[in-house]
C-alpha positions in Angstrom: -8.2 -88.2 51.8 -4.5 -87.6 52.8 -2.0 -86.8 50.1 0.4 -89.7 50.6 3.8 -89.8 48.8 2.4 -92.4 46.4 -0.5 -90.2 45.5 1.7 -87.2 45.0 3.9 -89.2 42.7 0.8 -90.4 40.7 -0.4 -86.8 40.4 3.0 -85.6 39.3 3.2 -88.3 36.7 -0.3 -87.5 35.5 0.8 -83.8 35.0 3.9 -84.8 33.1 1.9 -87.1 30.8 -0.6 -84.4 30.2 2.2 -82.1 29.2 3.7 -84.7 26.9 0.2 -85.3 25.4 -0.4 -81.5 24.9 2.9 -81.0 23.0 2.5 -84.1 20.9 -1.2 -84.3 20.3 -2.3 -80.7 20.8 -2.7 -78.3 17.8 -3.7 -81.2 15.6 -2.6 -80.9 12.0 0.1 -78.3 12.8 2.8 -80.6 11.5 4.7 -81.3 8.4 3.0 -83.4 5.7 5.2 -83.0 2.7 7.0 -85.3 0.3 8.6 -87.7 2.9 5.4 -88.0 5.0 3.2 -88.5 1.9 5.5 -91.1 0.4 5.6 -93.1 3.6 1.8 -92.7 3.9 1.2 -94.0 0.4 3.3 -97.1 1.1 1.4 -97.6 4.4 -1.9 -97.1 2.6 -0.9 -99.6 -0.1 0.0 -102.1 2.7 -3.2 -101.5 4.7 -5.7 -100.9 2.0 -4.1 -101.7 -1.3 -4.1 -105.5 -1.0 -0.3 -106.1 -0.7 2.4 -105.3 1.8 5.1 -103.2 0.2 8.6 -104.7 0.0 10.7 -101.6 -0.5 10.5 -98.4 1.6 10.7 -94.7 0.6 13.9 -93.0 -0.6 16.3 -92.1 2.2 18.7 -89.2 2.6 21.6 -91.7 2.3 20.8 -92.1 -1.4 19.3 -95.6 -1.1 15.7 -96.7 -0.5 14.7 -97.5 3.1 13.5 -100.9 4.1 9.7 -101.2 4.3 9.3 -101.7 8.1 8.2 -98.1 8.8 5.4 -98.5 6.2 4.3 -101.7 7.9 4.1 -100.0 11.3 2.1 -97.1 9.9 -0.2 -99.5 8.1 -1.8 -100.0 11.6 -3.4 -96.5 11.9 -4.1 -96.4 8.2 -6.0 -99.7 8.5 -8.3 -97.8 10.9 -8.7 -94.7 8.7 -7.1 -93.4 5.5 -6.9 -89.9 7.1 -3.3 -88.9 7.6 -4.3 -87.0 10.7 -5.1 -90.3 12.4 -1.6 -91.6 11.5 -0.1 -88.4 12.9 -2.0 -88.7 16.2 -0.8 -92.4 16.3 2.8 -91.1 16.2 2.0 -88.6 19.0 0.3 -91.2 21.2 3.1 -93.7 20.7 5.6 -91.1 21.9 3.5 -90.1 24.9 3.8 -93.8 25.8 7.6 -93.5 25.5 7.5 -90.8 28.1 5.5 -93.1 30.4 7.9 -96.0 29.6 10.9 -93.9 30.5 9.3 -93.1 33.9 8.6 -96.7 34.6 12.1 -97.9 33.6 13.9 -95.2 35.6 11.6 -95.6 38.6 12.1 -99.4 38.7 15.9 -99.1 39.0 16.6 -95.6 40.5 13.4 -94.5 42.3 10.4 -92.3 41.8 12.3 -89.0 41.7 14.6 -90.2 38.9 11.6 -91.5 37.0 9.6 -88.2 37.2 12.7 -86.1 36.3 13.4 -88.3 33.3 9.8 -88.2 32.1 9.6 -84.4 32.6 12.7 -83.8 30.6 11.5 -86.0 27.7 8.0 -84.6 27.8 9.2 -81.0 27.3 12.4 -81.5 25.2 11.6 -79.6 21.9 13.1 -82.2 19.6 11.3 -84.9 21.6 8.0 -83.1 20.9 8.5 -82.0 17.3 9.8 -85.4 16.2 6.6 -87.0 17.6 4.1 -85.0 15.4 4.5 -86.4 11.9 4.3 -89.5 9.8 8.1 -90.0 9.7 10.1 -93.2 10.0 12.5 -91.4 12.4 9.6 -90.5 14.7 9.3 -94.3 15.5 12.9 -94.4 16.7 12.3 -93.3 20.3 9.7 -96.1 20.8 12.1 -98.6 19.2 14.9 -97.3 21.4 12.8 -97.6 24.6 11.8 -101.2 23.6 15.4 -102.0 23.0 16.5 -100.6 26.4 13.7 -102.1 28.4 14.3 -105.6 26.9 18.1 -105.3 27.5 17.5 -104.3 31.1 15.1 -107.2 31.8 17.3 -109.7 30.0 20.4 -108.6 31.9 18.7 -108.3 35.3 16.5 -111.3 35.3 17.9 -113.6 32.6 14.4 -113.7 30.9 14.6 -115.5 27.6 11.5 -113.7 26.4 13.1 -110.3 27.1 16.4 -111.5 25.4 14.5 -112.6 22.3 12.6 -109.3 22.2 15.9 -107.4 22.6 17.6 -109.2 19.7 14.6 -108.7 17.6 14.6 -104.9 18.4 18.3 -104.6 17.5 17.7 -106.4 14.2 14.5 -104.6 13.4 15.3 -101.0 14.2 17.4 -100.4 11.1 14.6 -101.8 9.0 12.4 -98.9 10.2 15.2 -96.3 9.8 18.8 -96.9 8.9 20.0 -94.9 11.9 18.5 -97.7 14.1 21.6 -99.8 13.1 23.5 -97.9 15.8 21.7 -100.1 18.4 23.5 -103.1 17.2 26.8 -101.9 18.8 25.5 -101.8 22.4 23.7 -105.1 21.8 27.0 -106.7 21.0 28.5 -105.2 24.2 25.5 -106.5 26.2 25.8 -110.0 24.7 29.4 -110.2 25.8 28.9 -108.5 29.2 26.0 -110.7 30.3 27.0 -113.9 28.3 23.9 -114.1 26.3 25.4 -116.7 24.0 24.4 -119.2 26.8 20.8 -118.8 25.7 21.0 -119.8 22.0 17.3 -120.4 21.6 16.4 -116.9 22.7 19.0 -115.5 20.4 17.8 -117.6 17.5 14.2 -116.7 18.1 14.8 -112.9 18.2 17.3 -113.0 15.3 15.0 -115.3 13.3 12.1 -112.9 13.6 14.3 -109.9 12.6 15.5 -111.9 9.5 11.9 -112.9 8.7 11.0 -109.2 8.6 14.0 -108.6 6.3 13.0 -111.3 3.8 10.6 -109.4 1.6 13.2 -106.7 0.9 15.9 -109.3 0.3 13.6 -111.1 -2.1 12.9 -107.9 -4.0 16.6 -107.0 -4.2 17.6 -110.5 -5.3 14.8 -111.4 -7.7 13.1 -108.2 -8.9 15.3 -105.1 -8.3 19.0 -105.8 -9.0 19.4 -102.0 -9.0 18.9 -102.0 -5.3 22.1 -103.9 -4.7 24.0 -101.5 -7.0 22.7 -98.5 -5.1 23.8 -99.9 -1.8 27.2 -100.8 -3.2 27.6 -97.3 -4.4 26.8 -95.7 -1.1 28.8 -98.2 1.0 31.7 -98.1 -1.3 31.9 -94.3 -1.4 34.5 -92.2 0.4 34.1 -92.0 4.2 35.4 -89.5 6.7 36.1 -89.6 10.5 34.5 -86.9 12.5 32.8 -86.2 15.8 29.6 -85.0 14.0 27.6 -87.8 15.7 28.7 -86.7 19.2 28.0 -83.0 18.3 24.5 -83.8 17.1 23.7 -86.0 20.1 24.7 -83.1 22.4 22.6 -80.7 20.4 19.6 -83.1 20.7 20.1 -83.3 24.5 20.5 -79.6 25.0 17.4 -78.8 22.8 19.6 -76.3 21.0 18.6 -74.6 17.7 15.3 -76.5 17.3 13.2 -73.5 16.0 14.0 -74.1 12.3 11.8 -77.2 12.4 8.8 -75.1 13.2 9.2 -71.4 12.7 12.0 -71.0 10.2 12.6 -67.3 9.7 10.4 -66.5 12.7 12.3 -68.6 15.2 13.4 -66.8 18.3 17.1 -66.7 19.2 18.4 -69.6 21.3 19.0 -68.7 25.0 22.5 -69.4 26.3 21.1 -69.3 29.8 18.5 -72.0 29.0 21.2 -74.1 27.3 23.5 -73.7 30.4 20.7 -74.9 32.7 20.1 -78.0 30.5 23.9 -78.5 30.4 24.0 -78.5 34.2 21.2 -81.1 34.2 23.1 -83.3 31.8 26.3 -82.9 33.7 24.5 -83.9 36.9 23.3 -86.9 35.0 26.8 -87.9 34.1 27.9 -87.6 37.7 24.8 -89.5 38.9 25.3 -92.3 36.3 28.9 -92.7 37.5 27.8 -93.0 41.1 25.2 -95.5 40.2 27.8 -97.6 38.2 30.0 -97.7 41.3 27.7 -98.2 44.2 24.0 -98.8 43.3 22.3 -102.1 43.9 22.4 -104.6 41.0 19.3 -103.3 39.3 20.5 -99.7 39.4 24.0 -100.6 38.2 22.6 -102.6 35.3 20.4 -99.9 34.0 23.2 -97.3 34.4 25.5 -99.5 32.4 23.0 -100.0 29.6 22.2 -96.3 29.6 26.0 -95.5 29.2 26.5 -97.8 26.3 23.2 -96.7 24.7 24.4 -93.1 24.7 27.8 -94.0 23.3 26.3 -96.1 20.5 25.4 -93.2 18.1 28.7 -91.2 18.3 30.7 -94.4 17.9 28.6 -95.7 15.0 28.8 -92.5 13.1 32.4 -91.8 13.9 33.2 -93.0 10.4 30.5 -92.0 7.9 30.1 -91.5 4.1 26.9 -89.4 4.4 26.0 -86.3 6.5 25.1 -87.1 10.1 21.7 -85.5 10.9 20.3 -84.9 14.3 17.4 -87.2 13.8 19.7 -90.1 13.4 20.1 -90.1 17.2 16.4 -90.2 18.1 16.7 -93.8 19.2 18.9 -92.4 22.1 16.2 -90.0 23.3 15.1 -92.4 26.1 18.7 -92.8 27.1 19.1 -89.0 27.4 16.0 -88.9 29.6 17.4 -91.7 31.7 20.7 -89.7 32.0 18.8 -86.7 33.3 16.9 -89.0 35.8 20.2 -90.3 37.0 21.1 -86.8 38.1 19.0 -87.3 41.2 21.8 -89.5 42.4 24.6 -87.0 41.7 24.7 -85.3 45.1 24.0 -88.2 47.4 20.9 -88.6 49.5 18.7 -86.1 51.4 17.6 -82.7 50.2 20.7 -82.3 48.0 19.6 -85.0 45.6 16.8 -82.7 44.5 19.1 -79.8 43.4 19.3 -81.1 39.8 15.5 -80.9 39.6 15.6 -77.1 39.7 17.4 -76.3 36.3 15.5 -79.2 34.7 12.2 -77.9 35.9 12.9 -74.4 34.7 14.1 -75.7 31.3 10.9 -77.7 31.0 8.7 -74.6 31.7 10.7 -72.5 29.2 10.5 -75.2 26.5 6.8 -75.8 27.0 6.0 -72.1 26.7 8.2 -71.8 23.6 6.7 -74.9 21.9 3.1 -73.8 22.7 3.7 -70.4 21.3 5.6 -71.8 18.3 2.9 -74.3 17.4 0.2 -71.7 17.7 2.1 -69.3 15.5 3.1 -71.9 12.9 -0.6 -72.8 12.5 -1.5 -69.2 11.7 1.2 -67.6 9.6 3.6 -68.5 6.8 7.0 -69.6 8.2 9.6 -69.3 5.5 12.3 -72.0 5.7 10.4 -73.6 8.6 7.2 -75.7 8.7 5.7 -76.0 5.2 2.0 -75.8 4.6 0.7 -77.8 7.7 -1.3 -80.9 7.3 -4.4 -79.1 8.7 -4.5 -76.8 5.7 -3.9 -79.3 2.9 -6.3 -81.7 4.6 -9.0 -79.0 4.8 -8.5 -78.3 1.1 -8.5 -82.0 0.1 -11.5 -82.9 2.2 -13.3 -79.7 1.6 -13.7 -80.4 -2.1 -17.0 -82.3 -2.5 -16.6 -86.0 -3.5 -19.7 -86.2 -5.7 -17.5 -86.0 -8.9 -13.8 -86.6 -9.7 -11.1 -84.1 -8.9 -8.3 -82.8 -11.2 -5.5 -81.0 -9.3 -2.9 -78.8 -11.0 0.3 -78.2 -9.1 4.1 -78.0 -9.4 4.8 -81.3 -11.1 2.3 -84.1 -11.3 4.1 -87.3 -10.4 3.6 -88.4 -6.8 6.8 -90.4 -6.9 8.9 -87.3 -7.3 6.7 -84.2 -6.7 5.9 -83.2 -3.2 2.4 -81.6 -3.5 1.3 -84.3 -5.9 2.3 -87.0 -3.3 0.5 -85.1 -0.6 -2.8 -85.0 -2.4 -2.4 -88.6 -3.6 -2.3 -89.6 0.0 -5.1 -87.3 1.1 -7.3 -88.5 -1.8 -6.7 -92.2 -1.3 -9.8 -94.0 -2.4 -11.3 -91.0 -4.3 -11.4 -90.6 -8.1 -8.7 -87.9 -8.9 -5.9 -87.0 -11.2 -2.9 -84.7 -10.6 -1.2 -82.8 -13.4 1.8 -80.5 -13.9 -0.1 -77.2 -14.0 2.8 -75.1 -15.2 2.3 -76.5 -18.7 -1.0 -78.3 -18.8 -4.7 -77.8 -18.2 -6.9 -80.9 -18.7 -10.7 -80.6 -19.2 -12.4 -84.0 -18.7 -15.3 -85.2 -20.7 -17.5 -85.6 -17.6 -18.3 -83.2 -14.7 -15.4 -82.7 -12.3 -13.8 -80.3 -9.9 -10.7 -78.5 -11.1 -8.3 -77.3 -8.4 -5.0 -75.4 -8.6 -2.4 -74.9 -5.9 -2.8 -71.1 -6.3 -4.4 -68.5 -8.6 -1.2 -67.0 -10.2 -0.5 -70.4 -11.8 -0.5 -71.2 -15.5 -3.4 -73.8 -15.5 -5.6 -71.5 -13.5 -4.7 -68.5 -15.7 -6.0 -70.5 -18.7 -9.2 -71.4 -16.9 -9.8 -67.7 -16.1 -8.8 -66.5 -19.6 -11.1 -69.2 -21.1 -14.1 -68.1 -19.0 -14.3 -71.4 -17.1 -13.7 -70.2 -13.6 -17.0 -68.4 -13.1 -17.9 -70.2 -9.8 -14.4 -70.3 -8.2 -13.8 -70.8 -4.6 -10.8 -70.9 -2.3 -9.3 -73.0 0.5 -7.1 -70.8 2.7 -3.5 -71.5 3.7 -1.9 -69.6 6.6 -1.7 -65.8 6.7 0.9 -64.7 4.1 0.3 -67.6 1.8 -1.9 -67.7 -1.3 -4.9 -70.0 -1.0 -5.8 -73.1 -3.1 -8.4 -72.3 -5.8 -11.1 -74.5 -7.3 -14.1 -74.5 -9.6 -16.7 -76.9 -10.8 -16.5 -77.9 -14.5 -19.5 -79.3 -16.4 -17.6 -81.7 -18.7 -18.7 -79.9 -21.9 -17.7 -76.3 -22.1 -14.7 -75.3 -24.1 -12.4 -72.4 -23.2 -13.0 -69.2 -25.2 -10.4 -67.3 -27.2 -9.0 -70.1 -29.3 -8.7 -69.9 -33.0 -10.1 -73.3 -34.1 -8.5 -75.1 -37.0 -10.6 -75.7 -40.1 -9.0 -79.1 -40.3 -7.9 -80.5 -37.0 -4.5 -82.3 -37.1 -4.2 -85.7 -35.5 -1.0 -87.3 -34.2 -0.3 -91.0 -34.0 -0.4 -91.0 -30.2 -4.1 -90.2 -30.2 -4.0 -86.5 -29.6 -5.7 -84.1 -32.1 -4.9 -80.4 -32.3 -8.1 -78.4 -32.6 -7.1 -74.8 -31.9 -4.6 -72.4 -30.6 -4.0 -68.8 -29.3 -1.0 -66.5 -28.6 -1.1 -63.8 -26.0 1.2 -61.9 -23.6 0.8 -62.9 -19.9 2.8 -60.2 -18.2 6.3 -60.3 -19.7 5.7 -63.8 -21.2 4.6 -64.7 -24.6 2.3 -67.7 -24.2 1.4 -70.2 -26.9 -1.7 -72.2 -25.8 -2.8 -75.2 -28.0 -6.1 -77.0 -27.6 -6.1 -80.7 -28.1 -8.6 -83.5 -27.9 -7.6 -87.0 -26.8 -9.2 -89.3 -29.3 -7.7 -92.4 -27.7 -5.3 -93.0 -24.8 -1.7 -93.0 -26.1 0.7 -96.0 -25.9 2.8 -96.1 -22.7 5.7 -93.7 -22.7 6.9 -90.3 -21.5 5.6 -87.6 -23.8 6.7 -83.9 -24.2 5.3 -81.1 -26.4 7.8 -78.9 -28.2 7.2 -75.3 -29.2 9.7 -73.7 -31.6 9.2 -70.0 -31.9 10.1 -68.5 -35.3 10.3 -65.1 -37.0 10.0 -64.3 -40.7 13.8 -64.4 -40.9 14.0 -67.8 -39.2 11.3 -69.9 -40.7 13.9 -72.6 -41.3 17.0 -73.6 -39.3 17.4 -72.6 -35.7 14.3 -71.2 -34.0 14.3 -68.0 -32.0 13.5 -69.9 -28.8 12.3 -73.4 -27.7 9.9 -74.3 -24.9 9.4 -78.1 -24.2 6.9 -79.1 -21.6 5.7 -82.4 -20.0 2.3 -83.8 -21.0 1.6 -86.4 -18.3 0.1 -88.6 -21.0 -0.2 -91.5 -18.6 -3.1 -89.7 -17.0 -5.0 -88.8 -20.2 -8.5 -90.2 -20.7 -10.3 -90.6 -24.0 -12.4 -87.5 -24.6 -10.2 -85.2 -22.5 -9.4 -81.7 -23.9 -5.9 -80.5 -23.2 -4.7 -77.0 -23.1 -0.9 -77.2 -23.4 1.1 -74.0 -22.7 4.5 -73.0 -23.9 5.9 -69.7 -22.4 8.6 -67.6 -23.9 10.4 -64.6 -22.4 9.9 -62.4 -25.5 8.9 -58.9 -26.3 5.5 -58.1 -27.8 5.7 -57.9 -31.5 5.9 -60.1 -34.5 5.0 -61.5 -36.8 5.8 -64.9 -35.3 5.2 -68.5 -36.2 5.4 -71.5 -33.8 6.0 -75.2 -34.7 4.4 -77.6 -32.2 4.3 -81.4 -31.9 4.9 -84.3 -29.5 7.9 -86.5 -28.9 8.9 -89.3 -26.5 11.6 -89.5 -23.9 14.3 -90.7 -23.6 14.7 -91.4 -27.3 13.5 -87.9 -28.4 11.5 -89.5 -31.3 8.8 -87.2 -32.8 5.3 -88.5 -32.9 4.2 -88.6 -36.6 1.1 -86.9 -37.9 -1.7 -89.2 -38.8 -1.7 -87.7 -42.3 2.0 -88.4 -42.6 2.9 -84.8 -43.1 5.8 -82.6 -42.0 7.7 -85.0 -39.8 5.2 -84.7 -36.9 5.4 -80.9 -37.0 2.4 -78.5 -37.0 3.2 -74.9 -37.9 0.9 -72.2 -36.5 0.9 -68.5 -37.5 1.6 -65.9 -38.4 0.6 -63.9 -35.4 1.6 -60.8 -33.5 1.8 -60.5 -29.7 0.3 -57.4 -28.2 1.3 -56.2 -24.7 -1.3 -57.0 -22.0 -3.8 -54.3 -21.2 
């Protein structure tokens, strides 16, 4: 069968799409899944599986909460599976479709060569690949940008009312997915004037009405339930603003693929190549020349797409010319398809004939270099720790979360315990959606439930795990590895009955009015730290509130007045269950010696009101001691 030009083009397109798929879908799980991704996932899971669509999005870098549209979009893959890897692959597949869409758009107006070059550039561009591998709102911007550009082109070229309505909706919906999408409103206004779209009021009303309809849940929440939202927006919008070219600089860095290694490899990133940047710069320069030629002399379809591409590229730098927050590179991801179209336009920079293919050479070399760098970087980031780069990849936290058997509840001890503010707590809350689990701040608290469970800690040299080991309760411990150079997760089964050893049990346990009862205590040196561990039983769940435990260390000379040192720790009382045993730790940087006493008790925040003892004694204070602290063996 002869290899016709059409078949060659199809084979070339297939190769480009396979490259795009490899860099976006390959190395599954080698991607960030930290606080931002977990928060967005929890909102999407709530929408897809929690019974109610969320009305407010996750916190943003601008200091105000995002609108909820990104969570709605990600509720689609989460409706299929609660596994974050499925949502991650959804992002990748969506962005592979963007590469195909860029090819189709450029080809329809400028020819097959322009389409293939645009698609090849976008497929291999490092930022295009790396911002297509996570559950991030900004990773949806390239798809929204392409939809915006395609609908603008069809509306301007054919007068299609459906395309115009779709375009107006895209312009009004993009910022609801990520605030940076608001930059698309500027070129929409230009297009509306340029092609007199006001003459089609029904299409404008339909598209704008749909965008407003999507905005209504957030507006209702702000107006009727969360007046603080309006105050937050007023504070940010009313803050001081500066004029700068940061937006133009970040767009250029995005287009050049410059300094991308920090996203993946951190301290292991290779130095950027000036020669590679020069080759990409020549490609972009050829695109500018080609776009200019198309604006002057191309047929109507080519001129229309060239004009839309030009205003599309100018939108971000103009929108962020005056700004009150930092301008990040990912704010320009909606312009990724426009950058690819600019590169495709380079095939028209040097006229017809063989010369039109000269811009392909530097673009092709750049694509090869980028592809090799990305493949090596993804493989490396999945194997070794990358300080200041990719945190623990989803593949490793997912293996730990799903590797723990689900025949009994899980208790996880990590840095902080509130998924709303603590990264690893949010990660495991998303991974364990639908499972019985609790997460606690393991730097100060070990919880032993009254029924069999699995106890897991983020790593072994960690206070909660140290207490398990010291108490003889980690006899059947196992590990889930992280990457080379990082300590593994640790876990053990707990029978729901055994008590930790080494505690001096009180002859008469002391109950507090919040339902906690002190049953024992111990003092020991853990390295250079003097640790006071108190053993409590939860007789009944406490009233709602934020509880802390205080530890006031005293010597014989300071039994009254100011203590030698104070250690106050969170108790995560909202996660207690009746029958739980609590080991609460207060650490002091103190020399071995003594004798010492320690006063302990609970209080609430923010009023700092002590919880009284059930027997009414000593203002809620329990004094333990005297004791001496021997140095560790």
